[in-house]
C-alpha positions in Angstrom: -24.8 7.2 23.4 -22.5 10.1 25.3 -19.4 11.1 24.1 -18.1 10.1 27.9 -19.9 5.9 27.6 -18.5 6.1 23.8 -14.8 6.3 24.8 -14.9 4.2 27.5 -16.6 1.4 24.9 -13.9 1.7 22.3 -10.8 2.5 24.7 -10.1 -1.0 24.7 -10.3 -1.5 21.3 -7.8 1.6 20.6 -5.5 0.4 23.1 -5.5 -3.0 21.1 -4.7 -1.1 18.1 -1.8 1.3 19.3 0.0 -1.9 21.0 -0.8 -4.3 18.0 -0.7 -2.2 14.8 0.3 1.1 15.2 3.4 0.4 17.2 4.7 -2.3 15.2 4.3 -0.1 12.3 6.2 2.9 13.7 8.8 0.7 14.9 9.2 -0.8 11.3 9.4 2.4 9.8 12.3 3.4 12.2 14.3 0.2 11.2 13.5 1.1 7.4 15.4 4.2 7.9 18.6 2.1 8.9 21.0 0.1 7.3 23.8 -2.8 8.5 26.5 -1.9 9.9 29.4 -2.3 7.6 32.5 -5.1 9.3 35.1 -3.6 11.0 38.5 -4.3 9.9 42.0 -4.3 11.4 45.5 -4.7 10.1 47.1 -7.1 11.3 51.1 -8.2 11.1 51.0 -11.5 10.1 54.4 -13.4 10.4 56.0 -16.7 9.1 59.0 -18.6 8.2 59.6 -16.1 5.1 58.9 -12.7 6.7 56.2 -10.7 8.2 53.1 -9.1 5.8 50.3 -7.4 6.7 46.8 -8.4 6.4 43.0 -7.4 6.9 41.1 -8.8 9.3 37.5 -8.7 11.0 37.8 -6.8 14.0 35.2 -9.2 15.5 35.2 -6.8 19.2 35.0 -3.8 17.4 32.1 -4.9 15.1 30.1 -6.5 18.3 30.8 -3.7 20.3 29.4 -1.3 17.3 26.4 -3.6 17.0 25.7 -3.1 20.4 26.0 0.6 20.7 23.8 1.1 17.5 21.4 -1.7 17.8 19.5 -0.2 14.5 22.2 0.0 12.4 23.6 2.7 10.5 21.1 5.6 9.8 20.9 5.9 6.2 17.2 7.8 5.9 15.4 7.6 3.0 18.0 5.9 1.4 16.9 2.4 1.2 13.6 3.6 -0.4 15.5 4.9 -3.0 18.2 2.0 -3.8 17.8 -0.2 -6.7 16.2 -3.0 -4.8 13.2 -0.8 -4.0 11.9 2.5 -5.8 15.3 2.6 -7.8 15.0 6.3 -8.2 18.2 6.8 -10.6 18.0 3.9 -12.1 14.2 4.8 -13.5 15.6 8.2 -14.1 18.3 6.7 -16.3 15.9 4.5 -18.1 13.5 7.4 -19.0 16.3 9.1 -20.5 17.6 6.6 -22.1 14.2 4.6 -23.7 13.4 5.2 -27.5 10.3 4.2 -26.5 7.9 4.1 -23.2 7.3 -0.1 -23.9 11.8 -0.1 -23.5 11.3 2.0 -20.5 8.2 -0.4 -18.9 10.6 -3.5 -19.6 13.4 -1.6 -18.5 11.1 -0.8 -14.8 10.3 -4.7 -15.4 14.1 -6.0 -14.8 14.0 -4.4 -11.5 12.8 -6.4 -8.5 10.9 -4.2 -6.4 8.5 -3.8 -10.0 8.7 -7.0 -11.2 7.5 -8.4 -7.8 4.9 -5.2 -7.7 3.6 -5.9 -11.3 2.4 -9.5 -10.1 1.1 -8.0 -7.1 -0.9 -6.0 -8.9 -2.0 -8.1 -12.1 -2.8 -11.2 -9.1 -4.9 -8.7 -6.8 -6.7 -7.3 -10.2 -7.6 -10.4 -11.0 -8.0 -12.4 -8.2 -10.4 -10.0 -6.3 -13.2 -9.3 -8.9 -13.4 -13.3 -9.7 -13.8 -14.3 -6.1 -16.3 -11.7 -5.7 -18.0 -13.1 -9.1 -17.5 -16.4 -8.4 -18.6 -16.3 -4.4 -21.6 -14.5 -5.4 -22.9 -17.4 -8.3 -21.8 -20.0 -5.8 -24.3 -18.5 -3.4 -26.9 -18.5 -5.6 -26.9 -22.0 -6.8 -26.3 -23.1 -3.4 -29.1 -21.3 -2.3 -31.6 -22.2 -4.5 -30.8 -26.2 -3.9 -32.9 -28.3 -2.1 -32.8 -28.9 1.8 -31.5 -32.4 1.7 -28.2 -31.9 0.2 -27.5 -28.3 0.6 -25.5 -28.6 4.1 -23.0 -31.6 2.2 -22.9 -28.8 -0.6 -22.4 -25.9 1.5 -19.3 -28.3 3.8 -17.4 -29.2 0.1 -17.5 -25.5 -0.6 -15.5 -24.6 2.2 -12.9 -27.0 2.3 -10.7 -24.9 0.4 -11.0 -22.1 3.0 -10.4 -25.1 5.2 -7.2 -26.5 3.9 -3.9 -24.4 5.2 -2.8 -22.0 2.2 0.7 -23.4 2.0 -0.8 -27.0 2.4 -3.4 -26.0 -0.4 -0.4 -24.3 -2.8 1.6 -27.6 -2.1 -1.3 -29.9 -3.5 -1.8 -28.0 -6.3 1.6 -27.6 -7.1 2.0 -31.6 -7.0 -1.5 -32.1 -9.5 0.4 -30.1 -11.9 3.4 -31.7 -11.9 4.3 -33.8 -15.3 3.6 -36.7 -12.9 0.4 -35.0 -11.5 -2.9 -35.7 -12.4 -3.1 -32.3 -14.2 0.3 -32.2 -15.5 -0.2 -35.9 -17.1 -3.5 -34.8 -18.3 -2.8 -31.7 -20.3 0.2 -33.4 -22.1 -2.3 -36.1 -22.9 -4.6 -33.6 -24.1 -1.7 -31.6 -26.5 0.4 -34.4 -27.1 2.9 -33.0 -26.0 5.2 -34.5 -23.4 6.9 -31.4 -22.9 4.7 -29.3 -21.8 5.4 -28.1 -18.3 3.1 -25.8 -16.3 5.8 -25.2 -14.2 8.6 -23.7 -17.1 6.1 -20.7 -18.2 6.3 -17.7 -16.2 2.9 -17.0 -17.7 1.4 -20.0 -17.6 3.1 -19.9 -13.6 1.2 -16.7 -13.1 -2.0 -18.3 -14.0 -1.7 -21.2 -11.9 -1.1 -19.0 -9.2 -4.3 -16.7 -9.8 -6.4 -19.9 -10.3 -5.3 -20.9 -7.0 -6.1 -17.7 -5.5 -9.5 -18.3 -6.3 -10.0 -21.1 -5.4 -8.6 -20.6 -2.3 -10.3 -17.1 -1.3 -13.9 -18.0 -2.9 -14.9 -19.8 -0.6 -14.9 -17.2 2.5 -16.9 -14.6 -0.4 -19.4 -17.4 -0.8 -20.3 -18.0 2.3 -20.5 -14.6 3.1 -23.0 -13.9 0.1 -25.0 -17.4 1.1 -25.5 -15.7 4.9 -26.8 -12.2 2.8 -28.9 -14.0 0.6 -31.0 -15.2 3.7 -31.7 -12.0 4.6 -33.3 -10.7 1.2 -37.1 -9.4 2.2 -39.0 -12.9 1.0 -41.8 -10.2 0.5 -39.8 -8.0 -2.5 -39.2 -11.4 -4.2 -42.6 -12.3 -4.4 -44.0 -8.9 -5.6 -40.8 -9.3 -8.5 -41.7 -12.4 -9.8 -45.4 -11.4 -9.6 -44.9 -8.3 -12.3 -42.9 -11.0 -14.0 -39.4 -10.4 -13.6 -37.4 -13.0 -14.6 -34.5 -14.7 -12.4 -32.1 -12.3 -13.8 -34.0 -9.5 -13.6 -34.8 -10.6 -9.7 -30.9 -11.1 -9.1 -30.1 -7.6 -10.5 -32.7 -5.1 -9.6 -33.6 -7.0 -5.8 -30.8 -8.8 -4.8 -27.5 -7.3 -6.2 -28.7 -3.9 -4.4 -29.4 -5.4 -1.1 -26.2 -7.2 -1.2 -24.0 -4.2 -2.4 -22.7 -3.8 1.7 -21.5 -7.3 1.7 -19.8 -7.0 -1.7 -17.6 -3.9 -0.5 -16.8 -5.3 2.6 -15.7 -8.5 0.4 -13.4 -6.4 -1.6 -11.9 -4.3 0.9 -11.1 -8.0 2.5 -9.3 -9.4 -0.6 -7.7 -6.2 -1.7 -5.8 -6.2 1.3 -5.2 -10.1 1.6 -4.7 -10.1 -2.3 -2.0 -7.9 -1.9 0.1 -9.3 0.5 0.1 -12.8 -1.5 3.0 -15.0 -0.6 2.0 -18.2 0.5 1.2 -19.4 -3.1 4.7 -18.4 -4.8 6.4 -20.4 -1.9 4.2 -23.7 -1.9 4.3 -23.5 -5.8 8.3 -22.5 -5.6 7.3 -19.8 -8.4 10.3 -17.5 -6.9 12.0 -17.7 -10.5 8.6 -16.7 -12.5 6.4 -14.7 -9.6 7.8 -12.4 -7.2 5.7 -10.7 -4.7 6.3 -7.4 -2.3 5.6 -9.8 0.5 7.8 -12.7 -0.9 10.9 -9.8 -1.2 10.3 -9.2 2.9 10.5 -12.6 3.3 13.4 -12.8 1.5 15.1 -10.1 3.3 14.5 -12.0 6.9 15.8 -15.6 5.5 19.7 -14.6 6.1 20.0 -15.6 9.0 22.9 -13.1 10.7 23.2 -11.4 7.5 19.6 -10.9 7.5 18.7 -7.3 5.9 16.2 -6.1 8.4 16.4 -2.3 6.8 15.3 -3.4 3.4 12.9 -5.8 4.6 11.2 -2.8 6.8 11.1 -0.6 3.6 9.4 -2.9 1.7 7.2 -3.3 4.5 6.3 0.4 4.6 5.6 0.3 0.8 3.0 -2.8 1.3 1.4 -0.6 3.7 1.1 2.2 1.5 -0.3 0.5 -0.8 -2.8 -1.4 0.6 -3.5 2.0 1.8 -3.7 3.2 -1.8 -6.1 0.4 -2.7 -8.7 0.9 0.1 -9.0 4.7 0.0 -11.0 4.8 -2.9 -13.6 2.4 -1.6 -13.5 3.2 2.0 -14.1 7.4 0.6 -17.2 6.0 -1.8 -18.4 4.0 1.1 -18.1 7.2 3.7 -20.0 9.1 1.1 -22.7 6.8 1.0 -23.3 6.4 4.4 -23.1 10.4 5.0 -25.4 10.6 2.3 -28.1 8.5 4.0 -27.5 10.0 7.3 -27.9 13.5 5.6 
């Protein structure tokens, strides 16, 4: 394909990416460099039957005019990124100096809102992603070996978690683990402990969020792997069977190498989605035990007139950088493998 033809071919995609990806990200970054205006106060003389006194009142006109003149807010540079609600540079420096052990330093860092959210986000991402890949692959192998008569209904049932809206799915599981729900009541009966509650323990809350993440995302991996299994050369499988290869050996040496591009693709999608985990936390009302970077953004924007747009913008930029850091190793290896094949 000629360069000119290729340019006109990708031009619509480039324009779309500029309008709906690059420009919004640039706008968010600019907003993150500003903070909300402080309220303008004025001194007012208030007189009553017992004399006059000076009081401080909000100057509505001056405050409105200030917001009108500078709609982005007051320029703060990278101050928002370094404050206690984000990277907490000074707090971490103090904790590092005063902490006797590294464990104490980690405990101090975990008490900071951004790093507490980052800890759950990374834990969720690095546990859910490989579990989704493995479970989706196992389900695809199992369904692919079923008789044709029951394969269709099995595929439909397997895709139900992906069809259900994430927020609704998390609410359903939330009700099920309640003390009066089927899962919560069953656990209390099994362990003979009426006070057992999955919602009261931060560890169990994290576990339930991870279980929900795997349950909701596994169908996506399953359907991709199932489609990939249909492309595995039947001649290669038959040759391996003739050579005496077991089912495990055929899976390991024939099927898995063939599906490596799909594994990389699913891993990339899951890393991006899981790092932006939000719906399960809201559905489970788990803010007291688990918060994520996306939940911090939502919390900053949920204040109506008092919304902290600069703080939400800073967290958004840090989230984008986090996703990029996670994807760079995978993308670099993919590019290296592709370059090697081309050469």
